[in-house]
VMD Tcl script that draws the C-alpha trace (Angstrom):
set ca {
  {-23.82 -15.29 -47.86}
  {-21.58 -17.79 -46.29}
  {-18.70 -16.35 -44.54}
  {-17.36 -19.53 -43.03}
  {-14.56 -20.06 -46.17}
  {-12.96 -17.01 -44.96}
  {-12.89 -17.58 -41.13}
  {-12.13 -21.30 -40.61}
  {-10.19 -20.69 -37.34}
  {-13.49 -19.27 -35.75}
  {-15.70 -21.72 -37.08}
  {-13.55 -24.91 -37.20}
  {-13.67 -27.27 -40.36}
  {-16.17 -26.44 -43.12}
  {-18.35 -29.39 -43.89}
  {-18.43 -29.98 -47.84}
  {-20.65 -32.31 -49.77}
  {-18.74 -35.26 -51.30}
  {-19.61 -34.80 -54.77}
  {-18.05 -31.06 -54.47}
  {-14.41 -32.36 -53.56}
  {-11.65 -32.55 -55.99}
  {-11.39 -35.92 -57.80}
  {-8.20 -36.80 -55.97}
  {-10.07 -36.72 -52.78}
  {-13.54 -38.32 -53.61}
  {-12.21 -41.92 -53.02}
  {-10.90 -41.26 -49.54}
  {-14.29 -40.74 -48.15}
  {-17.81 -42.42 -47.95}
  {-19.97 -41.23 -50.63}
  {-23.08 -41.23 -48.25}
  {-21.47 -38.83 -45.91}
  {-19.94 -35.39 -45.44}
  {-16.50 -34.85 -45.54}
  {-14.27 -31.68 -44.55}
  {-11.79 -29.17 -46.18}
  {-8.49 -29.22 -44.41}
  {-7.59 -26.06 -42.59}
  {-5.14 -23.96 -44.26}
  {-1.71 -23.74 -42.58}
  {-1.48 -20.26 -40.65}
  {1.88 -18.78 -39.44}
  {1.24 -18.07 -35.55}
  {1.21 -14.44 -34.58}
  {4.20 -13.03 -32.55}
  {4.21 -10.86 -29.74}
  {2.77 -7.57 -30.49}
  {4.72 -4.01 -29.53}
  {1.99 -3.22 -26.83}
  {2.15 -6.73 -25.20}
  {5.97 -6.54 -25.19}
  {5.99 -3.05 -23.47}
  {3.46 -4.19 -20.93}
  {5.58 -7.26 -20.22}
  {8.81 -5.09 -20.02}
  {7.00 -2.75 -17.87}
  {5.87 -5.30 -15.13}
  {9.26 -6.77 -15.41}
  {10.94 -3.54 -14.50}
  {8.23 -2.90 -11.87}
  {8.96 -6.07 -10.06}
  {12.81 -5.32 -10.34}
  {12.38 -1.98 -8.92}
  {10.15 -3.22 -5.73}
  {12.95 -6.08 -5.16}
  {15.66 -3.36 -5.39}
  {14.02 -0.69 -3.43}
  {13.44 -2.49 -0.33}
  {14.66 -0.66 2.76}
  {16.92 -2.69 5.01}
  {15.27 -2.14 8.44}
  {18.36 -3.69 10.30}
  {21.57 -1.58 10.57}
  {24.40 -2.47 8.33}
  {26.70 -3.73 11.22}
  {25.04 -5.98 13.77}
  {25.07 -4.69 17.51}
  {27.55 -6.05 20.02}
  {25.97 -7.92 22.77}
  {27.66 -6.57 25.89}
  {27.22 -10.00 27.79}
  {29.41 -11.95 25.49}
  {31.23 -9.16 23.20}
  {29.96 -10.79 20.13}
  {27.59 -9.48 17.46}
  {24.08 -10.04 18.68}
  {21.66 -11.94 16.29}
  {18.30 -12.79 17.24}
  {17.48 -16.52 17.24}
  {15.01 -17.81 14.48}
  {11.89 -19.74 14.96}
  {13.81 -22.81 13.65}
  {16.76 -22.25 15.77}
  {14.21 -21.68 18.95}
  {12.43 -25.13 18.15}
  {15.50 -26.82 17.54}
  {16.72 -25.65 21.17}
  {13.42 -26.57 22.86}
  {12.79 -29.70 21.05}
  {13.35 -32.12 23.62}
  {11.71 -30.23 26.28}
  {8.88 -32.02 28.18}
  {6.04 -30.09 29.80}
  {5.53 -30.69 33.52}
  {1.66 -29.96 33.16}
  {-0.86 -28.62 30.94}
  {-2.74 -25.44 31.14}
  {-6.15 -27.22 30.69}
  {-5.67 -28.93 34.06}
  {-5.49 -25.56 35.96}
  {-8.68 -24.06 36.83}
  {-7.36 -20.61 37.56}
  {-5.12 -18.15 35.72}
  {-2.14 -19.45 33.58}
  {0.34 -17.58 31.52}
  {-0.18 -16.72 28.02}
  {2.15 -18.63 25.43}
  {3.26 -15.27 23.95}
  {3.47 -12.44 26.35}
  {3.44 -14.37 29.82}
  {0.48 -12.36 31.33}
  {-2.59 -14.06 32.97}
  {-5.08 -16.12 30.88}
  {-8.44 -17.28 32.45}
  {-9.98 -20.46 31.25}
  {-12.21 -18.50 28.55}
  {-8.81 -17.79 26.59}
  {-8.13 -20.01 23.34}
  {-6.41 -23.19 24.36}
  {-3.70 -24.86 22.20}
  {-2.06 -27.72 24.05}
  {-0.53 -27.23 26.38}
  {-0.82 -23.34 26.38}
  {-3.61 -20.74 26.69}
  {-3.33 -17.64 24.72}
  {-4.86 -14.16 24.76}
  {-6.94 -13.31 21.91}
  {-5.30 -10.14 21.16}
  {-1.72 -12.10 21.37}
  {-2.91 -14.68 18.66}
  {-2.74 -12.28 15.78}
  {0.78 -11.05 16.78}
  {2.63 -13.71 15.14}
  {5.64 -11.53 13.54}
  {8.56 -10.05 15.61}
  {7.59 -6.64 14.96}
  {3.97 -7.24 16.57}
  {5.56 -8.61 19.77}
  {8.07 -5.82 19.79}
  {5.11 -3.30 19.56}
  {3.00 -4.80 22.02}
  {5.85 -4.98 24.52}
  {6.61 -1.28 24.19}
  {2.89 -0.41 24.48}
  {2.51 -2.58 27.62}
  {5.93 -1.56 29.41}
  {6.60 1.75 28.30}
  {2.91 3.26 27.78}
  {3.24 4.41 23.86}
  {2.76 2.88 20.54}
  {5.21 2.67 17.65}
  {5.22 1.87 13.96}
  {6.32 -1.15 12.32}
  {9.37 0.22 10.94}
  {10.61 1.32 14.51}
  {9.77 -2.02 15.61}
  {11.81 -3.69 13.22}
  {14.78 -1.43 14.28}
  {14.22 -2.27 18.14}
  {13.89 -6.09 17.26}
  {17.67 -5.86 16.03}
  {18.83 -4.38 19.42}
  {16.58 -6.35 22.08}
  {15.35 -9.82 22.35}
  {11.50 -10.00 22.58}
  {10.79 -13.78 22.21}
  {7.52 -15.42 22.90}
  {7.04 -16.52 26.52}
  {6.67 -20.10 25.57}
  {10.39 -20.14 24.31}
  {11.74 -19.50 27.53}
  {13.92 -22.14 28.75}
  {12.06 -22.24 32.11}
  {8.40 -21.51 30.78}
  {5.70 -24.09 31.74}
  {2.19 -23.84 30.60}
  {0.70 -24.40 34.10}
  {2.73 -22.14 36.40}
  {1.83 -18.84 38.23}
  {1.41 -16.09 35.50}
  {3.69 -12.92 35.43}
  {3.29 -9.44 34.05}
  {2.53 -9.30 30.35}
  {6.04 -8.99 28.55}
  {7.81 -9.13 31.92}
  {10.38 -11.38 30.51}
  {11.64 -8.65 28.38}
  {14.46 -6.39 29.56}
  {12.64 -3.05 30.19}
  {15.65 -1.19 30.92}
  {17.27 -2.13 27.85}
  {14.20 -1.53 25.75}
  {13.68 1.96 26.98}
  {17.42 2.75 26.03}
  {17.02 1.46 22.54}
  {13.66 3.42 22.25}
  {15.51 6.50 23.19}
  {18.20 5.96 20.40}
  {15.52 5.43 17.84}
  {16.62 8.60 16.00}
  {20.08 7.36 15.55}
  {18.97 3.80 14.20}
  {16.35 5.54 11.85}
  {19.31 7.63 10.22}
  {21.41 4.55 9.91}
  {18.87 2.61 8.18}
  {17.79 5.80 5.90}
  {14.53 6.11 7.46}
  {15.15 9.73 8.54}
  {13.96 12.33 5.89}
  {17.01 13.69 3.97}
  {17.28 15.95 0.92}
  {17.95 14.85 -2.71}
  {20.96 15.72 -4.90}
  {18.49 16.49 -7.78}
  {16.35 18.74 -5.98}
  {12.95 18.75 -4.32}
  {10.12 16.30 -5.34}
  {8.64 17.19 -8.93}
  {5.20 16.43 -7.63}
  {4.70 17.58 -4.24}
  {7.81 20.07 -3.80}
  {8.99 18.60 -0.45}
  {12.82 19.02 -0.03}
  {13.09 16.33 3.00}
  {11.71 12.96 2.26}
  {12.73 9.28 2.33}
  {12.89 6.67 -0.53}
  {14.02 8.98 -3.25}
  {13.58 7.70 -6.81}
  {14.76 8.83 -10.23}
  {12.04 7.82 -12.71}
  {13.18 10.13 -15.53}
  {11.24 13.12 -14.66}
  {12.84 16.72 -15.86}
  {12.41 20.24 -14.79}
  {12.00 22.97 -17.08}
  {15.66 23.28 -17.89}
  {16.09 19.74 -18.84}
  {17.81 18.59 -15.56}
  {16.78 15.65 -13.80}
  {13.85 15.71 -11.30}
  {13.18 13.12 -8.55}
  {10.03 11.64 -6.83}
  {10.02 11.41 -3.09}
  {8.90 7.78 -1.68}
  {5.42 8.77 -1.34}
  {4.96 10.09 -4.93}
  {6.94 7.17 -6.26}
  {4.73 4.83 -4.90}
  {1.66 6.61 -6.66}
  {3.63 6.69 -9.87}
  {4.16 3.03 -9.81}
  {0.70 2.14 -8.92}
  {-0.79 4.50 -11.68}
  {1.35 2.26 -14.30}
  {4.01 4.86 -14.52}
  {6.75 2.02 -15.22}
  {4.62 0.18 -17.89}
  {4.44 3.54 -20.17}
  {0.91 4.30 -19.33}
  {2.03 7.63 -17.98}
  {4.23 9.99 -19.74}
  {7.37 11.14 -17.82}
  {7.62 14.43 -19.69}
  {3.92 15.28 -20.31}
  {2.96 16.16 -16.74}
  {-0.96 16.82 -17.53}
  {-1.22 12.84 -17.37}
  {0.50 12.72 -13.93}
  {-1.92 15.29 -12.21}
  {-4.44 12.97 -11.15}
  {-1.82 10.70 -9.49}
  {-0.26 13.82 -7.69}
  {-3.89 14.75 -6.58}
  {-4.06 11.23 -4.92}
  {-1.06 12.06 -2.90}
  {-2.13 15.35 -2.00}
  {-6.02 14.25 -0.49}
  {-4.57 11.02 0.71}
  {-6.65 8.66 -1.15}
  {-7.46 7.25 -4.77}
  {-10.23 9.31 -6.60}
  {-13.32 7.25 -7.68}
  {-13.57 6.20 -11.07}
  {-14.95 8.82 -13.32}
  {-13.64 11.76 -11.04}
  {-10.51 13.98 -11.82}
  {-8.47 16.38 -9.85}
  {-9.25 20.12 -9.31}
  {-8.79 21.87 -13.01}
  {-6.64 24.54 -11.15}
  {-4.37 21.96 -9.83}
  {-0.78 21.94 -11.06}
  {2.45 19.79 -10.12}
  {5.36 21.38 -8.71}
  {7.38 20.64 -11.85}
  {4.62 22.55 -13.76}
  {4.88 25.72 -11.83}
  {8.36 25.69 -10.33}
  {10.67 28.73 -10.96}
  {13.99 28.02 -12.50}
  {16.06 27.29 -9.40}
  {12.86 25.24 -8.16}
  {13.86 25.60 -4.57}
  {11.15 23.58 -3.17}
  {9.14 23.87 0.05}
  {9.18 22.47 3.63}
  {6.13 20.47 3.52}
  {4.35 18.61 0.87}
  {2.54 20.75 -1.74}
  {3.72 23.79 0.20}
  {3.61 25.85 -3.13}
  {-0.25 25.73 -3.20}
  {-1.76 28.39 -1.13}
  {-3.35 27.01 2.16}
  {-6.84 27.99 1.41}
  {-6.83 25.96 -1.90}
  {-4.93 22.80 -0.40}
  {-6.80 20.03 1.24}
  {-6.27 19.14 4.84}
  {-5.52 22.51 6.05}
  {-7.68 24.76 8.27}
  {-7.81 27.42 5.60}
  {-9.13 25.11 3.41}
  {-12.02 23.95 5.67}
  {-12.95 27.47 6.51}
  {-12.94 28.24 2.64}
  {-15.37 25.27 1.87}
  {-17.61 26.12 4.79}
  {-17.87 29.72 3.70}
  {-18.68 28.89 0.19}
  {-21.27 26.58 1.13}
  {-22.60 29.13 3.34}
  {-22.70 31.53 0.51}
  {-24.23 29.00 -1.91}
  {-27.08 28.41 0.70}
  {-27.68 32.19 1.23}
  {-28.16 32.60 -2.63}
  {-30.28 29.89 -2.94}
  {-32.80 31.15 -0.02}
  {-32.52 34.51 -1.79}
  {-33.61 33.20 -5.14}
  {-36.40 31.18 -3.53}
  {-37.77 34.24 -1.75}
  {-37.88 36.39 -5.00}
  {-39.70 33.50 -6.74}
  {-42.08 33.37 -3.95}
  {-42.51 37.34 -3.97}
  {-42.84 37.14 -7.87}
  {-45.77 34.42 -7.77}
  {-47.61 36.59 -5.01}
  {-47.73 39.60 -7.11}
  {-48.59 37.89 -10.27}
  {-51.41 36.24 -8.42}
  {-52.43 39.67 -6.94}
  {-52.49 41.24 -10.47}
  {-54.70 38.39 -11.76}
  {-57.10 38.61 -8.77}
  {-57.08 34.76 -7.82}
  {-55.45 35.43 -4.33}
  {-52.31 34.73 -3.00}
  {-51.07 30.85 -3.54}
  {-50.83 28.77 -0.65}
}
mol new
graphics top color blue
foreach p $ca { graphics top sphere $p radius 0.5 }
foreach p [lrange $ca 0 end-1] q [lrange $ca 1 end] { graphics top cylinder $p $q radius 0.2 }
display resetview
């Protein structure tokens, strides 16, 4: 049976012998050749409901990521005590424009001893990567951002490490330029201490004032007006979001910043997860609990429940994430590790007992039949 007349769009034009054509078409083609039946006009299909939901969900996801960006710098710029004017770090373009006409007095390639690093100003040997006319430490080559330079300067001058968000706050208060951007920097001179061109005293003061800077930038954990997180039950967090979740009484239930990221990554905004059917959200909440995504084909513990499913009427929340779960049942706690170790020991003991009983039964059976004890 020939199905091609029913599906012309899949098989293309249908070849038809000349004698089978209508009389009005027979004179338009060569009698010795086959011709084709014109493809019928079909109305193009419009956008399906599912495609529109996916498109709107992606657009909403992009809008949310754009609107929920945290501003690392304070709302009002700090005042430079030297000039009394608001301090604003120079951009890379402004620095290059200020040093555009500078003529280098020498080249690092002409020096056989140590020369200053183009970023930190520390001593660079002849084996360091060279980019005319500077040498650069291999570790400093990856620190191209302002936050990376601040982190490296704090580690070298103060002796401890900070995060990228804290580095962004410090960068709005202290200037941490590249050594090559200093007005008097030359690539062939005697090297200094790494990041010695940064004001260490001012850097220490800004680091000590980090709690106040975090509070001004909204990076300090704080409570939400709608209550604790509907997933992890924590009362203090950053990045609170209202995703449309509800408590048992119908009031709005928020998500903290960490749980909200998992909600977005698992397709919550595109409609793949129900906002009220918490059973679909348990896998995403379990990922937040264990700190990683489950492999494909694996699910959460059958007894695991989100806080909104088991919360009392007043939903008071807890001080720590997932504090409503008993410590022996919560991954990441010492009690949980002890419970897992004891269960493994019990399973191993039970296995040894079953094997010993099986061996004893085989020996008794061998003795009863009289063919000796099996080896």
